[in-house]
C-alpha positions as CSV (number, residue, x, y, z in Angstrom):
1,M,-0.1,0.0,0.1
2,L,2.9,2.6,0.5
3,K,4.2,1.6,-2.7
4,K,0.9,2.5,-4.4
5,F,0.8,5.9,-2.4
6,V,4.6,6.7,-2.9
7,G,4.1,6.2,-6.9
8,L,1.1,8.4,-6.8
9,V,2.9,10.8,-4.9
10,L,5.5,10.5,-7.3
11,A,3.2,10.5,-10.6
12,I,1.7,13.8,-9.4
13,I,4.7,16.0,-8.7
14,L,6.1,14.5,-12.2
15,L,2.6,15.6,-14.1
16,V,2.8,19.0,-11.8
17,S,6.0,20.3,-12.7
18,I,5.8,19.7,-16.6
19,A,4.2,23.2,-17.4
20,P,1.1,23.5,-19.3
21,G,2.1,23.8,-23.1
22,T,5.5,22.3,-22.9
23,T,6.1,20.8,-26.2
24,F,8.6,17.5,-26.3
25,A,10.9,17.2,-29.5
26,A,10.5,15.7,-32.1
27,T,11.7,12.4,-32.8
28,G,13.1,11.2,-36.3
29,T,14.3,13.6,-39.5
30,G,13.0,14.7,-42.5
31,S,14.3,16.6,-45.7
32,I,13.3,19.9,-47.9
33,K,13.7,20.2,-51.6
34,G,12.5,22.8,-54.4
35,L,13.2,24.9,-57.0
36,L,13.4,28.6,-57.0
37,T,13.6,31.0,-60.0
38,W,12.7,34.7,-61.2
39,Q,12.0,36.4,-64.3
40,Y,14.1,37.8,-66.6
41,N,12.0,39.3,-68.8
42,E,9.6,38.3,-70.9
43,Y,11.5,37.1,-73.4
44,V,13.6,34.9,-71.7
45,G,11.6,33.9,-69.0
46,T,12.5,31.5,-66.4
47,K,15.9,31.6,-65.4
48,P,17.2,29.8,-61.8
49,D,18.0,31.9,-58.7
50,V,21.6,30.5,-58.5
51,G,22.4,31.3,-55.2
52,A,19.1,32.0,-53.4
53,T,19.7,30.5,-49.9
54,V,16.6,28.5,-47.9
55,A,17.0,28.9,-43.9
56,L,14.5,26.5,-41.9
57,I,14.2,29.0,-38.7
58,P,12.6,26.8,-35.2
59,Y,8.6,27.9,-35.2
60,T,9.4,28.3,-31.3
61,T,12.6,29.3,-29.7
62,N,13.6,29.3,-25.6
63,K,16.2,32.3,-25.9
64,K,16.9,35.2,-29.0
65,I,19.1,33.8,-31.3
66,D,22.3,35.9,-31.8
67,N,23.9,34.7,-34.9
68,D,25.7,37.8,-37.1
69,F,26.6,35.1,-40.4
70,F,23.1,33.9,-40.6
71,A,22.3,36.8,-40.7
72,L,24.2,38.4,-43.3
73,M,24.8,35.3,-45.4
74,G,21.2,33.4,-45.0
75,Y,22.9,30.5,-44.1
76,V,24.5,28.6,-41.3
77,T,27.8,26.9,-41.8
78,K,27.3,24.3,-39.2
79,Q,23.4,22.6,-39.5
80,G,21.6,22.6,-36.9
81,E,23.5,26.0,-35.3
82,N,21.3,27.5,-32.9
83,G,18.1,25.5,-34.7
84,I,18.7,26.7,-38.2
85,Y,19.2,24.5,-41.4
86,S,20.5,25.8,-44.0
87,G,20.6,25.4,-48.3
88,K,21.6,27.3,-50.8
89,A,20.3,26.9,-54.8
90,D,22.6,25.4,-56.9
91,G,22.9,26.1,-60.9
92,N,19.8,25.1,-62.0
93,G,18.1,26.6,-59.1
94,N,17.5,23.3,-57.1
95,Y,17.8,22.9,-53.2
96,I,18.1,20.3,-50.8
97,I,18.2,20.2,-47.1
98,D,18.4,16.4,-45.7
99,D,18.1,15.1,-41.9
100,V,16.1,18.3,-40.7
101,P,14.6,17.3,-37.0
102,A,11.0,16.7,-37.4
103,G,8.7,19.5,-36.2
104,K,7.5,23.4,-37.4
105,Y,10.1,26.2,-38.8
106,W,10.1,29.4,-40.2
107,M,11.0,28.5,-43.8
108,L,13.0,32.1,-44.9
109,I,13.9,32.0,-48.4
110,K,16.0,34.9,-50.2
111,S,16.7,35.4,-53.7
112,K,19.8,36.0,-54.9
113,K,18.9,37.5,-58.0
114,T,16.6,39.7,-57.7
115,Y,16.3,43.3,-55.5
116,S,13.9,44.0,-53.8
117,D,11.7,47.4,-53.1
118,M,13.4,48.0,-49.9
119,T,10.1,46.7,-47.9
120,I,9.5,44.1,-44.9
121,Y,6.3,43.4,-44.9
122,S,5.3,44.3,-41.0
123,N,3.6,41.3,-39.7
124,D,7.3,39.4,-41.1
125,Q,9.2,41.5,-39.3
126,A,7.6,41.7,-36.0
127,I,8.0,37.5,-36.4
128,L,11.8,37.6,-36.9
129,K,11.9,40.3,-34.1
130,K,11.2,37.7,-31.7
131,I,13.3,35.5,-33.0
132,F,16.7,37.1,-32.7
133,S,18.4,39.4,-31.0
134,A,18.5,43.0,-31.8
135,N,22.3,42.9,-33.4
136,T,21.4,39.7,-35.8
137,W,17.7,41.7,-36.5
138,K,19.4,44.5,-38.1
139,K,22.0,43.0,-40.1
140,L,19.5,40.6,-41.3
141,E,16.7,43.4,-41.5
142,N,19.3,45.5,-44.1
143,S,20.0,41.9,-45.9
144,L,16.3,40.9,-46.5
145,K,15.4,45.5,-47.8
146,L,18.4,44.4,-50.4
147,Y,17.1,41.6,-51.7
148,Q,13.0,39.4,-52.1
149,Y,12.3,37.3,-49.8
150,R,9.9,34.7,-48.4
151,L,8.9,34.1,-45.5
152,S,6.4,31.0,-44.3
153,T,5.8,28.4,-41.8
154,I,6.5,24.2,-43.2
155,T,6.4,20.9,-41.2
156,I,9.1,18.6,-41.5
157,K,7.9,15.4,-41.2
158,K,9.8,11.9,-40.3
159,D,11.4,9.7,-42.6
160,K,9.2,12.1,-45.7
161,T,11.1,15.1,-48.5
162,I,8.7,17.9,-48.7
163,T,9.3,19.8,-52.1
164,E,8.4,24.2,-51.7
165,S,9.4,25.6,-54.6
166,Y,9.1,29.5,-55.4
167,D,9.3,32.0,-58.3
168,F,10.6,35.3,-57.0
169,G,9.6,37.0,-60.4
170,Y,10.8,39.9,-61.8
171,S,13.6,42.4,-59.9
172,Y,12.7,45.8,-58.7
173,F,15.7,47.3,-60.2
């Protein structure tokens, strides 16, 4: 009887110690791939966005990310650094990012061929300011003002490859 009582008390302590809304790390990994393009002009048409960057940023973070290299370049040198996974479009505009832990991410795609009108959407700005430190955000903000970008959410699923492609359209300049 004492053993049951102690077991019940331990179970209650364990349940109470887990904060409401706590999420647990997903197990397993998946991949993402796609094609990034832009429009050269009405005669030449679609071209690959060679060198465009794709970054998967954790949807929720415990602390603000401080990574100046990522802010300036749009990718990380070590996959998983600060929870970020990234890739670059090859000579045909294709990218692939393998071995990404299953879960929900912000997907930030930045063109290398199309210039921006210097606009960062207010909703995107609010989201990214919550994720990155003030110093990193300032550098990222300047980078996003120069080239067109797209911010969206994606979910990586265990043992699955999802496809996310995007055409940036025409350059502003």
